[in-house]
N, C-alpha and C positions, 0 to 999 in steps of 0.2 A: 504494499500500499504506499502510495506516495502522501506528501503532506496535505495536499488538497482533499483527498478521501477521508483523512483522519480528522481534519477540520470540519468536514461536513457531517461527520458522525458525532464528534465530541463538542463541537462549537455550540450548538444550541443548549446543551446541559451545562456548560461552563457559563454562558451568558445568563441562564436562569439561575444559576447558583450565585453569581456576583450580584444580580438584581435582588434576590432573596436575601443575601446578606446586608446589602444596603439598607433594605427595609428592617431588617433585624437590628442593625445598629441605630437606625432612627428611632425606633420603638424603644428601644433600651435607654437612648439618650433622653427621650421624653419622659419616660417613667421614672427614671432615677433622678433627674433633674429637679432642683427645687424651684426653678423659674418656670412661670406659666408660659406655655407656647401657644401663640394665637392660631386660629384655624388657617390663616392666610399662609402659614408656613407649611401646612399639610397640602396645600392645593398642587404645588409642582409635583410632588410624588404621586398624588392621586392621578393626575393627568398623564404622568409618565407610565403609570400602570395601565391606564386606559389605552394609551398608544401601543403599549406592548401587546395588550390584547387584540387590538385592531390589527397589528402586523401579523400576528399568529393566526388570524382568521382567514388569511389568504394563503392558498397552496402555491408553491412556486411553479408547478405544473400548469396551473390556470393562466400564468401570465405568458402569452405569446402574441407575437405580432401578426395580426390577421386583419388586413384592411377591410374586409367584408363582414366581420363579426361585430354585431351590435352590443353585445354584452361585455366586451373588454374594457370599454371606456369606463363602465362602472367600477371595475376592478382598479383601474389606475386612478380613478377620482378617489376611491377608498384609500388606497396607498398614499396619495398625495395629502389627503386629510390627516392620516396617520403620522406622516412626516411633519406637517404643520403642527399638529398637537405635541409631538415629541420635541421639537425644536422651540416651541413657545414654553414648554414646562421647563426646558434647560435654561432658557433665557430668564424665566421668572425666577428660578432658583439662584441664578447667578445675580440678578438684580436684588433679591432678598438678601443675599449674603453681603453685597456691597452696601446696602441700606443699613443692615445691623451693624456693620463694621464701622460707618460713619457717625452713627448716633453715639453720643458719650454717655447716655443714661443707661446703657445696656448692662447686663450682668457681668460681662467679661470684656477684658481688652483683647483677648485672643479669639475673637469670633472667627470661625472657619478653619482654625489650625488642627483641632481635634477630630 
């Protein structure tokens, strides 16, 4: 087996494990922290999870270029919306990180390092 075949077999499992570990660290930090976390900070993770579900709803075999097929544009539109949701959640999380690091009244000076 070459590296491409191994990545095709183990890649989704590794990606799911990394995504689940990220959620595990987030929930652990929220539960163990003495600081009240507002619901706005949950939204990027919720939308990133929604985007992951949207990506996984599409089979790779269903995406094929056929100029005479009417149903394919719906799949491409669905994937485009999934990409938009994914990038917006990433931008929102970075924006919240920057906003929290610029505010001096926060609980810690080291926002975003742990």
